[in-house]
C-alpha positions in Angstrom: 4.7 15.2 -0.3 5.5 11.6 -0.7 2.6 9.3 -1.4 2.7 5.6 -0.8 0.4 3.5 -3.0 -1.5 0.4 -2.1 -1.8 -2.5 -4.5 -5.5 -2.1 -5.0 -4.9 1.4 -6.6 -2.7 0.0 -9.4 -4.6 -3.2 -9.9 -7.8 -1.2 -10.3 -6.1 1.0 -12.8 -4.8 -2.0 -14.8 -8.2 -3.7 -14.7 -9.9 -0.7 -16.2 -12.4 -0.6 -13.3 -14.9 2.2 -13.1 -12.6 3.9 -10.6 -9.6 3.8 -13.1 -10.1 7.3 -14.5 -10.3 8.9 -11.1 -7.3 6.9 -9.9 -5.3 8.1 -12.9 -6.1 11.7 -12.1 -5.3 11.2 -8.4 -1.9 9.6 -9.2 -1.0 12.5 -11.5 -1.9 15.0 -8.8 0.1 13.0 -6.2 3.0 12.9 -8.6 2.8 16.7 -8.9 2.9 17.1 -5.1 6.0 14.9 -4.7 7.1 11.3 -5.2 5.1 8.1 -5.6 6.4 5.1 -3.7 5.4 1.5 -3.0 6.6 -1.0 -0.5 8.2 -4.4 -1.5 4.9 -6.1 -0.4 3.0 -4.0 -2.9 5.6 -4.9 -5.6 5.2 -8.6 -4.8 1.4 -8.4 -4.9 1.6 -6.5 -8.3 3.7 -9.4 -9.7 0.8 -11.7 -8.7 -1.6 -9.7 -10.9 -2.9 -11.9 -13.8 -0.5 -11.8 -16.7 1.8 -9.2 -15.0 5.3 -10.2 -15.8 8.3 -8.8 -14.1 9.0 -6.8 -17.2 5.5 -5.4 -17.3 5.6 -4.3 -13.7 9.1 -2.9 -13.9 8.3 -0.9 -17.1 5.1 0.4 -15.7 6.8 1.6 -12.5 9.6 3.2 -14.4 7.2 5.0 -16.9 5.1 6.3 -14.0 8.0 7.3 -11.8 6.9 5.0 -9.0 9.8 4.0 -6.8 10.0 0.8 -4.8 11.5 1.2 -1.3 13.3 -2.1 -1.4 14.8 -1.8 2.1 12.6 -1.5 5.1 14.3 -0.5 8.3 13.9 -1.9 11.8 11.4 0.8 12.7 9.0 -0.4 10.0 9.3 -4.1 11.0 8.8 -3.2 14.7 5.7 -1.2 13.9 4.4 -4.1 11.7 4.9 -6.5 14.6 3.3 -4.2 17.1 0.2 -3.4 15.0 -0.3 -6.9 13.6 0.2 -8.4 17.1 -2.4 -6.0 18.6 -4.8 -6.8 15.7 -4.4 -10.6 16.3 -5.0 -10.2 20.0 -8.1 -8.2 19.4 -9.4 -10.8 17.0 -8.8 -13.6 19.5 -10.6 -11.6 22.2 -13.6 -11.3 19.8 -13.6 -15.1 19.3 -12.3 -14.7 15.8 -9.1 -15.4 14.0 -6.9 -12.8 12.2 -8.2 -12.5 8.7 -6.0 -9.8 7.3 -2.8 -10.5 5.5 0.4 -9.4 7.0 1.1 -7.5 3.8 -1.5 -4.9 4.8 0.4 -4.1 7.9 3.6 -3.8 6.0 2.0 -1.4 3.6 0.5 0.7 6.5 3.8 0.8 8.5 5.8 1.7 5.4 3.4 4.5 4.5 3.4 5.8 8.0 7.1 5.9 8.4 8.4 6.5 4.9 5.7 8.6 3.2 3.3 11.4 4.0 0.2 9.6 3.1 -1.3 6.4 1.7 -3.4 6.2 -1.4 -5.7 3.2 -1.1 -9.2 2.0 -1.8 -9.4 0.4 1.7 -9.8 3.6 3.7 -11.5 1.9 6.6 -8.9 -0.8 7.0 -6.0 1.6 7.4 -8.0 4.1 9.4 -8.6 1.4 12.1 -5.1 0.0 12.3 -3.1 3.2 11.5 -5.3 6.0 12.7 -2.5 8.5 12.6 -1.8 7.8 8.9 -3.3 10.2 6.3 -5.3 8.1 3.9 -6.4 9.4 0.5 
């Protein structure tokens, strides 16, 4: 079982937040069930973490056997466009403007098409936009 990981999981772990111990256990369990993977969008967001150098991120990923899926195929980009476009239209209809970052839709589409589930702290966000995605 391949588990995609959202940025907030790793940043919470790095920050030593109260959820860090549970996250560490969940990541170990997920690793035991199959591979751990992140999208290029997650990698870019991790590089923006305070004091996270390229070397820090790359060594962490290597040490934890987390793989970056560097190449996202047409199906991922089409799904991102479909879901983000629908989201933007819905927000306009509600007299609002899209507030989510495109990266969230890349993470969701990548997880749906290239993993079996997504590990995130934003369950509601992905449940709304990617209802068929298993979120843990």
